N, C-alpha and C positions, 0 to 999 in steps of 0.2 A: 504493500500500500504506500502511495506517495504522500508524504506528510506535507501540509502547507508550510510555507516558509515562515509566515508570521500571522497570527490570529489577532484581529482587532477585537479587544475585549468587549467594547460596547456593542459592536455588531453581533458578536457571539451571544451576548445577553439578550439583545433584541430578537434574535432568531429562535430563542428557546421559549417554551411556555413558562409562565410564572409558577415554579414548582415548589415541592415540599421544603427544600433547603431555604428558598427565599421566604416562604411563609414562616419558617422557624425564626429567621432574622427579623421578619416583621413582628412576630409575636413578642420577641425579647425587647425590641425597640418600643412597641406599643405599651408594654408593661412599664417601661421606664417613663414614658410620657404620662401614663395613667397615674403612676406614683407621684410624678411632679405635680399634676393637677390636684391630687388628694392632699399632698403635703402642703402645697402652697395655699390652698383654700382652708385647710384645717384651722389655721390661726384665727381666721375670721369667725368661724363657727364656735370656737372656744372663748372668743373675746368676752361675751357677756358673763361667762363663769369667772374669768380673770377679774372683771370689774368687782364682782361680789366677794370672791375669796381673798383678794389682796387689797380690797377697799380703795380702788382706783377711781379717778375721774376719767371721763371719755378721752380728753386730750392726752392723758398718760399712756394711752394705747398706741399712739402714733409711732413711737420708736419700735415697739415690738412688732407692730403690723408691717412696718417697712424694713425691718432688719434683714429678713430673708430676701427681700427684693434687692437690697444693696449687695448681698452675697450673690444672688442670681446674676446681677450685672457683672460683678467682679469675676465670677467663675466663667461666664461666657466670654468676656473680653480677653481673659488670659488663656482659656482653653482653645480658642479658635486657632491662633498661630501655633500653639503646641501641637494641635491635631494635624495641621498641615506639615509639621516637622517630624513628629514622633509616630503618628499613626492614629487612626480612629479607635482601634480596639483598646489600646493602653489607656487612653483618656476615658473611655466608657467604663472600664473596670474600676479605675481609681475613683471616678466621680460617684459611681453607684455605692461603693463601699463607704465613701466619705459621708454622703448624705444619710445613709442608713444609720451609721454609728451616731452622728450628730443629732438626728431626730430622736433616736431612742434615748440618748442622754438628756435631751430637753424635757422628756417626760418626768424627769426627777428634779427639775428646777425648783428652788425654794424662794426665788425672788424674781421680780420683773427684770432686773439687770442680768441675772444668769440666763433667763429665758431669751432675752434679746441677743446675748452673745452667741448662744447655741443656735438660734434661728439664723444668725448671719452665717455661721459655718455650714449649716444645713443648706442654705441658699447657694453657697459656693459650689457644693457638690451638685445640686440640682442645675445650677447655671451652666456647669460644664457638661452634664449628661445630655440635656435636651438637644443642643445643636449637633452634638456628635451622633446622636441617634438619628436625627434628620439626615445628616450627611451620609452616614453609613447606609441607611435605607435607600437614599437617592442613588447611591453608587452601585447598588445591586438591582436596580429597577430597569426594565426595558423602557425606552423613551416614551413609547405610546401610552404607558400607564403610570408614569412617574407622579404626576400631580394627584391622580386619583388615589394611588397607594399611600403617598405621604399624607394627604388630607385624611384618609381613613385612619392612618396611624395617629395623626394629631387629634382625632376625636377622643383619644385616650385622655387628653388634658381636661377638657370640660366634663367628660364622663367621670374622671377621677375626682374632680372638684364637686360635682353633683353627688356622687356616691359618698364623698366625705360629708356632705351636708345631711343626707338621709341617715347615714350611720351615726353622725354626731347627734342628731335629734333623738336617737335611741340610746346611744352609748353614754352620753354625758349625764342624763338623769339616773341611769342604772349603775354605771361604772366610774363616773367622774371624768373630767376633761383630760386627765393624764393618759387615760386608756386610748384616746384618739392618736396621741403622739407615739405611744408604744406600738400600735398597729402600723403607723406610718414609718416606723424605724425598723421593725423586724422584717417586714416584707421585702424591702430592697436588699437586705443581707442574704435572704434566701435566693433572690434573683441573681445576686452577684456570683453565687456559686454556679448557677446555670450559665451565666455569661463566661465565666472562667473556662468551663468545659466546652461550650458549644459556639461561642461567638468568634467568627473568623476576622481577619483583617480585610479591609476593602481591597478588591482586586484592582480598582482604578488607582488607588494610592500606591499599591505595590508596583504596578507598571510604571507610574509616573516617577517613582523613586528608585527604579532599577533593582528591585529585590529579586532573589533567585527565581529562575524560571520554574523549578520544581515546586516551589511554594505556591506560585500563581496557578500552575497547572492543577495542583491538588485541590485548591479552593474552587476553581472553575469546574472541575470534574464533579463536584457535588451538585452543580446545576445540571450538567450533562456530561456523560462519559466521553462525548466527542472531543472534549478538551484534551484527553489523553493523547490524541494524535498530533497535538501542536508541539513544535520545537521551540517557538519563541512567540512573544506577545507584543502587540503594539497598541497605540491608542491615538485617536484623532480628536481634536477639539475644533468645533466650528465657531465657538465664541472668540472674540478678539483676544489675541495673545499679547501679553505685556512684557514677557521675558523675566518677570519677577515671580515671587510666590507670597502667599500669606497676605499681610497687610499691604504690601507693595502692589498687589493686584487690585485689592478692594479700593485703594485710594488713587489708582492710576487714572489718567485722562479718559480712558475708555469707559471706566466704571464709576467715577466719582459722583456724577449726578444721580445715577440710578441708586448707588449706595445710600446717599443722603436721603433720597425720597423713600427708600425702604425703611430707613431708620425712623423718619418722621411718621410714616404710616403705622409702623409697629408701636412706636412710642404712644401715639394718640389712641390707638386701639386699646393699649393696656391702661391708659388713663380711665377709659370707660370700664374695662373689666374689673380692675382692682377697686376703683371707687364704688362700684356696684357690689362686688362680692364681699368686700370688707365691711361696708357700712350699711348695706340694705337691711340685714337682720335688725340692727339697732334702730335705723330710721323708721322701719315699718312698725317696730314695737312702740316707738314714740308716737307714731301716727294712730295708735289705738289697737293694733292687732295683738293677739296673745303671743307670748314668746315662741310657742311651738308653730303657730301659723306663720309667724314672721320667718322662722328658720326654713320651713318647708317651701314657702313661696320663693324665698331667696335662692333655694337650691334649684328651682326651675331655670334660673338664669343660665348657669353654666351647663345644664343638661341640654340646652339647645344646640350644642356643638355638632350633633349628628348631621346637620345640614351640610357640613363641609364635604361629605362624600359626593353629593350632587355637584357642588361647586368645583370639586376636583375634576369631575367628568367634563364639565363645561370648560374648564381651563385647558384640558387636553384637546379640546376641539375648537375653541374660539380664542379671542385675545384675552390673555389672563389678566393683564393690568386693568382692562375695562370691566371684566366680570367682577373682580374684587372691589373696584371703585364703586360700582352700583350697590354692592352689598353694604359698603360703609355709609353711602348716602341714605339707604333705607334704615340702617342702624340708627343714624342720627334722629330720624323721624320717630322711630319706635321708642328710643330712650326718652325723648321728650314726652312721649305719650304716657310713660310710667308715672311721671309727675302729675299728670292730669287725671289719673285713674284711681288715686288712693282712696277715694270715698266709696268705691264699688269693688268689693273683693273679687267677684266673678270676673269683671273686666280686668282687674289688676293681674289675676292669675294668667289670663290669656295674653296680655300685652307684655308681661315679664317673660313669658315663654317665647313669644314672637321676637322680642328684642334679643333674647339669648340666642335664638337660632341665627338671626342675622349677624349679630356681633361676633359670635364664635365661629360662624362660617367664614366671615371675612378674615378674622385673626388667624384661624387655623390654616388658611390658604397661603399666607405670606411665606412660611418656611419653604413650601414647594416652589413658590415663585423665586425665592432667593437661591435655592439649590440649583434651579435651572439657569439662573442669570449668570452665575460665575463659572469659570473653568476649574478643572480639578486642582490646579496649583493654588487657587485662592478660595475654593468652595468652603472648606472648614472654617476659615476666618470670616468669609462673607456671611455665612449663615449665623455664626456665633456672634459676630458684631451687631448684626441686625437684632438678634435676640437680646444681646447685652445692653446696647444703647436703648433699645425699647423698654427694658426693665425699669429704667429711670422713669418711664411713663407710669408704671405701677406705683412707684414711690410718690410721684407727683399727684396721682389720683387719690392716694390715701391721705396725703397732707391737704389736698384741695378740699376734700369733704370735711376734714377736721376744721379747717379755717372757715368754711361756709357755715358749719354748725355753731362755731364760736360766735359768728356774726348773726346767728339766729335767722339765717336764710330759710325760707319755707321749703317744704318737701318738693313742691313743684319747681321752685327756683333752683334747687340743687340739681335736679335731673335735666332742667333746661340748660344749665351751665355745662354739665357733662356731655350733653348731646353735641355741642360745638366741636368736640374732638373728632367725632365721626366725619363731619364735613371736611376737616383738615386732612384726615387720612385719605378721603376720596380725592381731594385736590392733589395731594402728593403723588398718588399713583397715576393720575392723568399727566402730570408733569414728567414722571418717569417714562411714560409712553411717548410723549412728544420729544423727549431727549433721544430716544432710540426708536424712531418710527418704523424701522424695518422689523421690529419685534411683532410681526403680524400674527404669529401663533404663540401658543404657550409652550408647554414642555414636551409636546409631541412632535409629529412630523418627521422630516428626514434628517434633521440635525442630530449630531451625535450626542449632544448634551443640552438641547434646548437653546434658548437665546442667551 
């Protein structure tokens, strides 16, 4: 049998069905994102218990609510360049074990200061894990399904956050608030063992960094045994090449406008997400709902993320920038509607869910957009920096609502203010599209790695 001289790894992946090995990678990355959602949201749901047990005022919660977000930002900003240098697998393993240990330790905090410190460390681990999961999954996906698969994976984040809300509503009265953090810490430690045994290195990373052919062949053979016939491997990139890697790619002339617009869009989306998920239980309780009703209605907001799968399918077929921009514009309208519906519980349940579907669909779609935007040499950094810079939007959202409540702004006024962020995300994506008008399709098509 004549062996081909060089196999193009992305063409090879494109030509194979999405098989059991890729579904295993998907499962592991999905659980990472699920745990990120669960852990990130958990602090909002235990916040009312902290107020009572430690005799705190609401403004005292701002540091502990935002500590993990500072950690998330730091973890993402540092891990992206490291991922492009050291590999996706090493960063994933280290980050999952880090946030598992830190979250478990935070369950034993005896003061708000201790909890704040441990939430920061937890955030560093989470911040490093999320972008590397996105990058790893994207580099094992066929082009035609990349946005759909990454968006499906990202549904884990809002589902984890919603699951955290429903669990917290039951666990806190029966087992205390510390039990939520214990669960959030032990699960990633179990997952870390599975990652250690089963998670491969990205084949695109291995080819780009000239790693041994045998190692690449062994990994690709788990997708299809046809890879055993290859004697060497190559990789093509249709995205503009800058000659650099990591941050040099992200900030290069070809990518700088798109990078900044992705940062703005993700930043503003997280203003909405964290302002809502951290403060909605407290605001609804103040508006007259029972604590249990406030928690359950708030949990509907992150549950809406399941709409991201449909958005991923649309992104694989139409212009991804415009698809997500429309979602953000509709998010702004629906978030404004939350503030107008507080007197009617039935309407409030419906509009919180609709706002959650739109908000989480838009937000969950941006990592797939970023993974397709950058070449392999800068993808880890590009995705991580969008997530990292964007996390400051979560910090801003938490402090924004704290300031609005301090000024006694009405419930409707709070949500009208938050809604503006959705319009800004929409505008940022339209500017990204205008800066690179040849990005006619999203992550599918004939390109080897999208636009």
